[in-house]
VOMITI-821322 format. One record per residue (C-alpha): residue number from 1; residue in one letter; y, x, z. Coordinates in steps of 0.2 Angstrom, whole numbers, plus 5000, padded with zeros to 4 digits. Example, Ala and Ser with C-alpha at 12.3 -4.5 7.8 and 13.67 -1.06 7.14 Angstrom:
2
seq | type | north | east | up
1 | A | 4978 | 5062 | 5039
2 | S | 4995 | 5068 | 5036
END
This chain:
98
seq | type | north | east | up
1 | M | 5069 | 4956 | 4922
2 | I | 5076 | 4957 | 4939
3 | R | 5077 | 4975 | 4947
4 | Y | 5073 | 4975 | 4965
5 | T | 5079 | 4988 | 4978
6 | N | 5065 | 4993 | 4989
7 | I | 5071 | 4993 | 5007
8 | L | 5063 | 4993 | 5024
9 | Y | 5065 | 4978 | 5035
10 | H | 5076 | 4986 | 5048
11 | E | 5087 | 4993 | 5034
12 | Y | 5088 | 4975 | 5027
13 | E | 5093 | 4968 | 5043
14 | G | 5107 | 4980 | 5045
15 | L | 5115 | 4974 | 5028
16 | S | 5130 | 4963 | 5028
17 | D | 5127 | 4945 | 5023
18 | D | 5137 | 4949 | 5007
19 | E | 5126 | 4963 | 5003
20 | K | 5111 | 4952 | 5005
21 | K | 5118 | 4939 | 4994
22 | E | 5124 | 4950 | 4980
23 | N | 5108 | 4960 | 4977
24 | S | 5089 | 4959 | 4974
25 | Y | 5078 | 4967 | 4987
26 | C | 5059 | 4970 | 4990
27 | I | 5059 | 4971 | 5009
28 | E | 5044 | 4980 | 5016
29 | Y | 5038 | 4977 | 5034
30 | S | 5029 | 4990 | 5045
31 | D | 5013 | 4980 | 5045
32 | G | 5012 | 4981 | 5025
33 | G | 5020 | 4964 | 5022
34 | K | 5033 | 4961 | 5008
35 | D | 5047 | 4949 | 5004
36 | W | 5056 | 4948 | 4987
37 | K | 5074 | 4941 | 4988
38 | V | 5087 | 4938 | 4975
39 | N | 5104 | 4934 | 4982
40 | G | 5097 | 4931 | 4999
41 | L | 5084 | 4918 | 4993
42 | Y | 5065 | 4921 | 4991
43 | H | 5062 | 4923 | 4972
44 | H | 5050 | 4933 | 4962
45 | E | 5045 | 4930 | 4944
46 | D | 5032 | 4944 | 4943
47 | G | 5021 | 4939 | 4958
48 | P | 5022 | 4931 | 4975
49 | A | 5039 | 4932 | 4984
50 | V | 5031 | 4933 | 5001
51 | I | 5015 | 4943 | 5005
52 | Y | 5010 | 4944 | 5023
53 | S | 4999 | 4958 | 5028
54 | N | 4980 | 4955 | 5030
55 | I | 4983 | 4958 | 5048
56 | Y | 4993 | 4941 | 5049
57 | S | 4991 | 4925 | 5041
58 | Y | 5005 | 4912 | 5046
59 | D | 4998 | 4898 | 5035
60 | T | 4985 | 4886 | 5042
61 | S | 4975 | 4888 | 5026
62 | G | 4973 | 4906 | 5028
63 | E | 4984 | 4910 | 5013
64 | N | 4995 | 4926 | 5014
65 | K | 5004 | 4925 | 4997
66 | F | 5017 | 4913 | 4993
67 | W | 5026 | 4909 | 4977
68 | Y | 5044 | 4905 | 4976
69 | L | 5058 | 4903 | 4964
70 | N | 5076 | 4901 | 4971
71 | N | 5069 | 4898 | 4988
72 | I | 5058 | 4884 | 4983
73 | Q | 5040 | 4886 | 4986
74 | Y | 5027 | 4882 | 4973
75 | S | 5008 | 4882 | 4971
76 | F | 5002 | 4897 | 4960
77 | K | 4999 | 4884 | 4946
78 | E | 5016 | 4876 | 4947
79 | W | 5024 | 4893 | 4948
80 | C | 5015 | 4899 | 4932
81 | K | 5019 | 4883 | 4923
82 | I | 5038 | 4884 | 4927
83 | L | 5039 | 4902 | 4921
84 | N | 5028 | 4898 | 4906
85 | K | 5016 | 4912 | 4910
86 | S | 5003 | 4915 | 4896
87 | D | 4984 | 4914 | 4899
88 | E | 4983 | 4933 | 4899
89 | E | 4997 | 4934 | 4912
90 | I | 4988 | 4921 | 4923
91 | I | 4972 | 4930 | 4922
92 | F | 4981 | 4946 | 4927
93 | L | 4990 | 4938 | 4942
94 | R | 4974 | 4930 | 4948
95 | L | 4965 | 4946 | 4948
96 | K | 4979 | 4955 | 4956
97 | Y | 4984 | 4943 | 4969
98 | L | 4971 | 4929 | 4972
END
């Protein structure tokens, strides 16, 4: 399991490139959005790696949650398959995030 350091966006922006690339962060934005990054790449194995706040939706479909592994975006279904999520885990994730 990856341990993420919770950090505010303005604090994350103040980090050196080396600090960003050598650690795992959950970056929190003032509008409520969050990004999970590992070694500077979008990556989260326990949920979406990008969550935009309900205030903003930057995707034309209206989605505000995006599933990434190693900076590659997947659909929820693809992400679950790659991580070999159990049926119980998928139900939990759907209830929590979708």
